[in-house]
SETOR-690847 format. One line per 3 residues: number of its first residue (from 0); their letters; for each residue y, z, x of N, C-alpha, C. Coordinates in nm, 3 decimals. Example, Ala and Ser with C-alpha at 12.3 -4.5 7.8 and 13.67 -1.06 7.14 Angstrom:
REM SETOR-690847
0 = as = -0.569 0.780 1.319 -0.450 0.780 1.230 -0.330 0.780 1.320 ~ -0.225 0.708 1.285 -0.106 0.714 1.367 0.003 0.787 1.290
END
This chain:
REM SETOR-690847
0 = xxx = -0.113 0.018 0.103 0.036 0.022 -0.010 0.146 0.025 0.077 ~ 0.134 0.045 0.210 0.269 0.093 0.279 0.270 -0.004 0.345 ~ 0.182 -0.116 0.439 0.141 -0.253 0.487 0.234 -0.357 0.354
3 = xxx = 0.154 -0.293 0.251 0.206 -0.437 0.101 0.376 -0.378 0.094 ~ 0.443 -0.289 0.125 0.582 -0.258 0.106 0.614 -0.352 0.213 ~ 0.597 -0.316 0.338 0.631 -0.319 0.464 0.682 -0.417 0.455
6 = xxx = 0.587 -0.550 0.449 0.611 -0.702 0.417 0.763 -0.760 0.394 ~ 0.828 -0.644 0.238 0.949 -0.693 0.258 1.056 -0.647 0.291 ~ 1.011 -0.598 0.431 1.114 -0.654 0.528 1.135 -0.714 0.522
9 = xxx = 1.048 -0.802 0.582 1.036 -0.920 0.633 1.106 -1.037 0.499 ~ 1.045 -1.050 0.470 1.069 -1.137 0.328 1.233 -1.102 0.285 ~ 1.246 -1.044 0.262 1.346 -0.999 0.150 1.509 -1.087 0.205
12 = xxx = 1.524 -1.007 0.352 1.644 -1.115 0.431 1.684 -1.287 0.379 ~ 1.497 -1.299 0.389 1.573 -1.440 0.402 1.539 -1.441 0.263 ~ 1.502 -1.411 0.194 1.515 -1.462 0.026 1.668 -1.487 -0.021
15 = xxx = 1.731 -1.378 0.041 1.835 -1.315 -0.043 1.974 -1.385 0.048 ~ 1.915 -1.489 0.181 2.039 -1.532 0.278 1.988 -1.654 0.158 ~ 1.924 -1.715 0.121 1.922 -1.822 0.035 1.986 -1.829 -0.134
18 = xxx = 1.940 -1.647 -0.185 1.983 -1.693 -0.275 2.123 -1.694 -0.354 ~ 2.178 -1.572 -0.223 2.303 -1.524 -0.281 2.418 -1.546 -0.102 ~ 2.411 -1.676 -0.061 2.511 -1.664 0.080 2.618 -1.648 0.076
21 = xxx = 2.682 -1.556 -0.028 2.764 -1.478 -0.007 2.753 -1.356 0.035 ~ 2.667 -1.316 0.015 2.588 -1.149 0.029 2.608 -1.126 0.205 ~ 2.687 -1.017 0.176 2.661 -0.952 0.312 2.548 -0.939 0.430
24 = xxx = 2.479 -1.004 0.504 2.394 -0.998 0.600 2.394 -0.791 0.681 ~ 2.526 -0.770 0.718 2.477 -0.672 0.769 2.437 -0.568 0.677 ~ 2.494 -0.572 0.570 2.460 -0.495 0.468 2.298 -0.458 0.400
27 = xxx = 2.273 -0.614 0.390 2.094 -0.542 0.329 2.033 -0.527 0.440 ~ 2.031 -0.605 0.562 1.953 -0.551 0.668 1.941 -0.416 0.741 ~ 2.110 -0.335 0.698 2.115 -0.199 0.704 2.061 -0.137 0.679
30 = xxx = 2.088 -0.200 0.522 2.026 -0.107 0.417 1.816 -0.103 0.387 ~ 1.827 -0.242 0.439 1.657 -0.256 0.461 1.605 -0.161 0.496 ~ 1.647 -0.131 0.684 1.589 -0.107 0.802 1.664 0.049 0.809
33 = xxx = 1.753 0.049 0.822 1.773 0.189 0.806 1.791 0.295 0.739 ~ 1.755 0.261 0.615 1.741 0.334 0.460 1.603 0.331 0.422 ~ 1.545 0.270 0.391 1.468 0.237 0.337 1.278 0.306 0.373
36 = xxx = 1.319 0.192 0.521 1.229 0.225 0.634 1.226 0.384 0.650 ~ 1.336 0.413 0.695 1.266 0.572 0.753 1.226 0.640 0.584 ~ 1.296 0.629 0.509 1.246 0.726 0.439 1.055 0.676 0.365
39 = xxx = 1.055 0.601 0.369 0.937 0.556 0.329 0.804 0.603 0.439 ~ 0.849 0.605 0.537 0.803 0.680 0.658 0.782 0.811 0.627 ~ 0.876 0.865 0.630 0.880 1.007 0.633 0.826 1.052 0.524
42 = xxx = 0.850 1.000 0.396 0.798 1.053 0.265 0.705 0.940 0.177 ~ 0.757 0.835 0.227 0.620 0.765 0.120 0.431 0.776 0.166 ~ 0.480 0.793 0.360 0.314 0.810 0.351 0.276 0.944 0.347
45 = xxx = 0.337 1.068 0.372 0.303 1.154 0.315 0.251 1.193 0.198 ~ 0.343 1.148 0.091 0.306 1.130 -0.069 0.163 1.048 -0.103 ~ 0.158 0.921 -0.037 0.055 0.800 -0.083 -0.116 0.915 -0.022
48 = xxx = -0.036 0.978 0.114 -0.134 1.084 0.152 -0.277 1.167 0.036 ~ -0.137 1.251 -0.025 -0.114 1.370 -0.141 -0.211 1.311 -0.249 ~ -0.155 1.181 -0.266 -0.181 1.135 -0.412 -0.377 1.101 -0.413
51 = xxx = -0.389 1.038 -0.273 -0.535 1.014 -0.232 -0.589 1.134 -0.220 ~ -0.553 1.222 -0.156 -0.627 1.374 -0.195 -0.626 1.450 -0.298 ~ -0.549 1.385 -0.421 -0.561 1.474 -0.502 -0.698 1.396 -0.583
54 = xxx = -0.672 1.257 -0.569 -0.809 1.187 -0.672 -0.904 1.202 -0.599 ~ -0.895 1.209 -0.496 -1.095 1.255 -0.395 -1.061 1.325 -0.336 ~ -1.101 1.448 -0.398 -1.068 1.577 -0.259 -1.211 1.618 -0.225
END
């Protein structure tokens, strides 16, 4: 699940550049890499592990 979600960090900038050429690349790249990625690493992976342990004791 985490690996699938992380693929969006690669795809979104390219798609957004074509879909909205007037968008500021520094903004969407910065938010993707500086905010979302660390939150997924710090909170997402422990949350996924906790959910799996809850369903499969």
